[in-house]
C-alpha positions as CSV (number, residue, x, y, z in Angstrom):
1,M,-4.7,-31.9,0.4
2,A,-1.4,-33.7,1.3
3,R,-1.1,-35.4,4.7
4,R,0.3,-33.2,7.4
5,S,3.6,-35.1,7.5
6,E,4.1,-34.3,3.8
7,H,4.2,-30.6,4.3
8,T,7.6,-29.0,4.8
9,R,7.9,-25.9,7.0
10,E,8.1,-23.7,3.9
11,Q,5.0,-25.4,2.4
12,L,3.2,-24.8,5.7
13,R,4.2,-21.2,5.7
14,D,2.8,-20.7,2.1
15,L,-0.5,-22.5,3.1
16,M,-0.9,-20.3,6.1
17,L,-0.2,-17.1,4.2
18,E,-2.6,-18.1,1.4
19,A,-5.3,-19.0,3.9
20,A,-4.8,-15.8,5.8
21,E,-5.0,-13.7,2.6
22,Q,-8.2,-15.4,1.6
23,L,-9.8,-14.8,5.0
24,I,-8.8,-11.1,4.8
25,V,-10.1,-10.8,1.2
26,N,-13.5,-12.3,2.3
27,K,-13.9,-10.9,5.8
28,G,-11.2,-8.3,6.4
29,L,-8.9,-8.3,9.4
30,A,-11.8,-8.8,11.7
31,G,-12.4,-12.3,10.3
32,L,-8.8,-13.4,10.8
33,S,-7.8,-15.7,13.6
34,A,-5.5,-18.6,14.3
35,R,-8.5,-20.9,14.6
36,A,-9.9,-19.7,11.2
37,I,-6.6,-20.2,9.5
38,A,-6.1,-23.6,11.0
39,R,-9.5,-24.7,9.9
40,Q,-8.8,-23.6,6.3
41,I,-5.6,-25.7,6.1
42,G,-6.6,-28.7,8.2
43,Y,-4.2,-28.1,11.1
44,T,-4.5,-27.3,14.7
45,P,-4.3,-23.6,15.7
46,G,-1.1,-24.3,17.6
47,T,0.7,-25.3,14.4
48,I,0.7,-21.7,13.3
49,Y,3.0,-20.7,16.1
50,L,5.5,-23.3,15.0
51,V,5.9,-21.3,11.8
52,F,5.1,-17.7,12.8
53,A,6.0,-15.9,16.1
54,N,2.4,-14.9,16.5
55,L,-0.7,-13.8,14.6
56,D,0.8,-10.3,14.2
57,D,3.8,-11.8,12.5
58,L,1.7,-13.7,10.1
59,I,-0.4,-10.5,9.2
60,L,2.8,-8.5,8.6
61,Q,4.0,-11.2,6.2
62,V,0.7,-11.0,4.4
63,N,1.0,-7.2,4.2
64,A,4.5,-7.5,2.8
65,R,3.2,-9.6,0.0
66,T,0.4,-7.2,-0.7
67,L,2.8,-4.2,-0.8
68,D,5.0,-6.2,-3.2
69,R,2.0,-6.7,-5.5
70,L,1.0,-3.1,-5.3
71,R,4.4,-1.9,-6.4
72,L,4.2,-3.8,-9.7
73,P,1.4,-1.8,-11.4
74,M,2.9,1.4,-10.0
75,Q,6.3,0.5,-11.5
76,A,4.6,-0.3,-14.8
77,A,2.8,3.0,-14.9
78,V,6.0,4.9,-14.3
79,A,7.8,2.9,-16.9
80,A,5.1,3.4,-19.5
81,T,6.0,7.1,-20.3
82,D,8.9,9.5,-20.1
83,D,6.7,12.4,-19.1
84,P,7.2,13.0,-15.4
85,E,3.7,14.4,-14.8
86,Q,2.1,11.5,-16.6
87,Q,4.3,9.1,-14.5
88,L,2.9,10.7,-11.3
89,L,-0.7,10.5,-12.6
90,G,-0.2,6.9,-13.7
91,A,1.3,5.8,-10.4
92,A,-1.6,7.4,-8.5
93,R,-4.2,5.8,-10.7
94,A,-2.4,2.4,-10.3
95,Y,-2.4,2.9,-6.5
96,A,-6.1,3.8,-6.5
97,D,-7.0,0.9,-8.8
98,F,-5.2,-1.6,-6.6
99,A,-7.0,-0.2,-3.5
100,R,-10.4,-0.6,-5.2
101,G,-9.6,-4.0,-6.6
102,H,-8.2,-5.4,-3.4
103,P,-9.9,-3.3,-0.7
104,N,-9.5,-5.6,2.3
105,L,-5.9,-6.5,1.6
106,W,-5.0,-2.9,1.0
107,R,-6.7,-1.7,4.2
108,A,-5.0,-4.4,6.2
109,C,-1.6,-2.9,5.3
110,F,-2.6,0.3,7.0
111,E,-5.2,-0.7,9.6
112,H,-3.2,-3.4,11.3
113,R,-1.8,-2.2,14.6
114,L,0.9,-3.8,16.7
115,P,0.6,-3.9,20.5
116,E,1.7,-0.6,22.2
117,G,5.4,-0.4,22.5
118,V,6.1,-3.0,19.8
119,A,8.0,-1.5,16.9
120,G,7.0,-2.3,13.3
121,P,9.4,-4.4,11.3
122,D,11.9,-2.9,8.9
123,F,10.6,-5.0,6.0
124,I,7.3,-3.2,6.0
125,D,8.8,0.3,6.3
126,T,11.2,-0.7,3.4
127,R,8.3,-1.6,1.2
128,I,6.4,1.5,1.9
129,A,9.6,3.5,1.2
130,Q,9.9,1.7,-2.1
131,L,6.4,2.9,-3.1
132,V,7.2,6.5,-2.2
133,E,10.6,6.2,-4.1
134,L,8.7,5.5,-7.3
135,I,7.4,9.0,-7.4
136,M,10.6,10.8,-6.2
137,A,12.4,11.0,-9.6
138,P,9.4,12.3,-11.7
139,L,8.5,14.6,-8.9
140,A,12.0,16.1,-8.8
141,R,11.9,16.5,-12.6
142,V,8.6,18.3,-12.6
143,S,9.3,20.6,-9.6
144,G,13.0,21.0,-9.3
145,A,12.6,20.2,-5.6
146,E,15.4,18.4,-3.9
147,G,16.5,17.2,-0.5
148,A,14.1,17.8,2.4
149,A,11.7,19.7,0.1
150,L,11.4,16.8,-2.3
151,D,10.9,14.3,0.6
152,A,8.1,16.5,2.0
153,A,6.5,16.9,-1.4
154,A,6.5,13.1,-2.0
155,Q,5.0,12.4,1.4
156,S,2.3,15.1,0.8
157,L,1.3,13.6,-2.5
158,W,1.3,10.0,-1.1
159,S,-0.9,11.2,1.8
160,G,-3.3,12.9,-0.5
161,V,-3.8,10.0,-2.8
162,H,-4.0,7.7,0.1
163,G,-6.7,9.8,1.6
164,V,-8.8,9.8,-1.6
165,C,-8.6,6.0,-1.6
166,I,-9.8,5.8,2.0
167,L,-12.7,8.1,1.2
168,T,-13.5,5.8,-1.8
169,L,-13.4,2.5,0.2
170,T,-15.4,3.9,3.2
171,G,-18.1,5.4,0.9
172,K,-17.4,8.9,2.0
173,L,-16.7,10.5,-1.4
174,H,-20.0,12.3,-1.1
175,M,-18.3,14.5,1.5
176,V,-16.1,15.9,-1.3
177,G,-18.7,16.2,-3.9
178,G,-18.9,12.5,-5.0
179,Q,-16.4,12.9,-7.8
180,A,-14.8,9.8,-9.3
181,T,-11.6,8.6,-7.7
182,E,-9.5,9.0,-10.8
183,H,-10.7,12.6,-11.3
184,L,-9.9,13.4,-7.7
185,T,-6.4,11.9,-7.8
186,D,-5.7,13.6,-11.1
187,D,-6.9,16.9,-9.8
188,L,-5.0,16.6,-6.6
189,I,-1.7,15.9,-8.4
190,T,-2.2,18.5,-11.1
191,H,-2.9,21.3,-8.7
192,Y,-0.3,20.3,-6.2
193,L,2.3,20.2,-8.9
194,A,1.3,23.6,-10.2
195,G,1.7,25.1,-6.7
196,L,4.9,23.3,-6.1
197,V,6.4,24.5,-9.3
198,S,5.4,28.0,-8.6
199,R,7.1,27.9,-5.2
200,T,10.3,26.3,-6.4
201,S,10.8,28.3,-9.7
202,P,13.6,30.9,-9.9
203,A,11.0,33.6,-10.5
204,S,9.2,32.9,-7.2
205,S,12.5,32.7,-5.4
206,R,13.4,36.2,-6.5
207,A,9.9,37.6,-5.6
């Protein structure tokens, strides 16, 4: 490792983020502390606060990087086909695969809590919105939904797939019959789309 004087602020930032990520991978959020990060990179704990506002700030930056990585396989799945239903199925599978492959990083994105009264940063909300945005166009093509109805449908699908992932990672799938994650996400999307299409079709509107 280079001497401390050889690290620029940007290099320090990268070192700290990488150390924090590794600690989360190995031990989850519970294993993350300023002291543990400092020990990993050979600095004093106080150095962290010269680069980040506090430990929450550092965790949020780690989570932003995780969400950026998660978006890539979801984008690839949507781009792999022109069939909107297959795009939705592929995006859900990519989301679930990422959660299984990086469980502690994925959980950190949604389990980290800021102190009461402290608003979350826009850059996290923006990244989550970008994930939801990936399914908006195929969902609109399949269902014909638009506006508030499309927003609600996207949020419902996101929440459903997210819930399946949580059940998987917490070992609770036996509560829903113990079926494989991919089967559950496929089934969820297929049946939800069928119901959504029936509600938004002209025939149902005339009924």
